[in-house]
N, C-alpha and C positions, 0 to 999 in steps of 0.2 A: 512250637507255638509260643512266642514271647508274650509277656503280660501286656506290653504296649500294643502289639498287633491285635490281641484279644480285645483290649479296651476300645481301640479305634473301630474294630468290627462291630462290637455291640452298640457303640454310639451311632453307627450308621443304620442299624435296623429300624424299621418303621412298623407301627401297628398295621396288621393286614398282610405282612409278609408271610408267605407259605414256606414252611420248612419241611423238607423231605429227608427221611432217614433211610439209609441202606442197611437194613437189619442184618444181624448176625446172631448165631446161636452156638452154644457149646455142644460138644458131641453127644451129650446125654439129653439135651433138650429136644427130644424127638418131635413133640407137638409143635414147638416153635419153628423147627426146620420144615415141617410139613406145611405149615401156614405160609411161610416165606416162599416155598416152592410153588404153591398154588397161585399166590399173588403174582409171582414173576412169570409163571407159565401163561397166565391170562393176559398180562400186560404185553408180553412179547408177541403173543398171538394177535393182540389188538393193534399194536403200533409197529410191529416189525422188529427184526433182530438188530437193525441199525439205530433203533430209537433208544430213548432213556427208559429202560424197563426194569432196572434192578432195585429201585426204591420200594420199600415195603411199608412205610409209615408216613403219614402226613400230619403236620401240626400247624397251628396258627399262632404267630407271634403277636403279642400285645405289649408286653413290657419284659425286661429281663427276669422278673419274678412271676410273670403270668404268661406262660406259653400253653395254649390249650392243646390237650392231647386226649383223643378218644382212644384209649388203649384198654386191653384186657386187664381186669374184668370190667372197669367202669371209666368214664371220662374223668379227667383230673387236670390240675395245673402242674406244669413242670417249670423248672427254672432253666435259664439259658445254659447253665453249666452242664445240664444233662445232654443238651444238643452238642456242645463242644467236645464231649467225650466220645462222640460217634462220627461215622462217616455221614455227612449231611450236605444238602444243597439248599440254597435259599432262592425263592422265586418271588418276584414283585409284580403287582398288577400294572399293566401298561396304560390303561385308559382311565383308571380311577385312583385318586390319591386317598387310599383308605385310612391314612393317618388322621384325616379330618373326622373320621368316625370311630375314634378310639373308644369312647364311652359306649357307643351303640354296639360295637362289636363285643365289648366286654359283657354287656348286659345280655346279649343273645347267647354268647358262649356259656354264661353263668346258668342260663335256663336249662341247658342240657348237661351241665356238670353232674357227675355221678350217674348218668344214664348208662345202662349196660352196653358193652361192646357185643355186637352180633356176629359170632363166629359162623353161624349158619349161613349168613349172607355170602361168605367166602365160597362155600360149597355151591350155592346157587350161581355165583359168578362163573365157577368152573363149568357147570352144566350149560349156562348161557353161552359161554365161549365156544363150547363144542357144537351147540345148536345154531350159533350165529346171531344170537340176540345180544348185541353189544351196546345198543342205544336205548332201547325201551325195556323196562323191567317186566318180564313175562313169567319168570320162574320164581316161585315162592315155596319151594318144597321144604327147605331147612330153616327158613326165617323164623326166629324166635318171636319177634314182635316188630310191628312197624315203628314203634318208638325206639327200638334198639338200633344202633348204627355201627358202621365200620369207621375207621379214622378219617378217610378221605371224604366219605359221605357226610360226616359231621362238619368238616371244614367247608365243604361246598354248601351245605344247608345253612351255615352261618352267613355266608356271602349272599345267598338267595333270600334269606329272611331280611337282611339289611336292605336289599334291593326293593323288596315288596313294601317294607316299612317306609322307605323314602318315597316310593311312588304314591303312597297314601297321603304324603305331605306335598305332593305335586312335583317332586324331583324325579325326572325320568332319565337322568344322566348315567345311571349305573346299569350296564348291560347284563343280560342273562349270560351265564358262562356256558361254554361248550355246546354250541348250537345243536339242538335236537337230541341231546343226551340227557336222559332222566337223571335227576339228582342221585337217585339210588344206584345208578350204574357208574358212579364216579370212582376212579382209582387214583392212587398217588401219581401214576404215569400221565393222567390227564393234565395235571399242572405242569409236568415236565415236558410234555409234548403238545402244548397248546397251539403250536404253529399249525397243527392239523385242523384246527377250528378257526378262530379269529385272532390267534396269537395274543391271548389275553394276559399271559404271564411271560416274563423274561428272567433268565437266570442271572443273578447278580453276584453270587459268591458260592463257594463250597469249601469243604474241609481241606482241600489241597491248595486253595487260593484264598487264604484268609487275608483280607485287606480292608482298608477303609472304603466304605460303600459311598 
């Protein structure tokens, strides 16, 4: 990865781009391995073996120094360099130019910064997948708090909050994401497989094809 390619890639990113990370763990990180296994099992069951089901983390790009990440133990800002050191994919909204809402997205993300990551939700997803509840949140056995979130739920919540705020201003041009899927049931794979819904996002780059966007 040359500095020139990296520079051109970063210059092409826009506020509102969703970054998905294909997580990995060292042999002794048993807890992380287990979490990744649960996420991938659920996503593969949800979208199928031929889908994009390997990503385990979702982030929201705002600027090179402000990439929102709801990660364990709490939500935080990451820098783009963190992303470039991992296997990643970038997805961009097809119907909304989110770069027009840079400040609004930042303000919404800031409100949930430092909010705890809800590991219990991952267990509830596992049970939901087994029982066939993949669109509506019906299982809340291990949920720590409704204020706590997983990574992809946080990213989705930011988009939906922006939509609702704009509707209060009379702007109804931002659609609700992932038709009939509760915000709390959102996984990284929903962004990667949005063709199943209304094709809300399209893949524009990944770690293997780093290019000017």
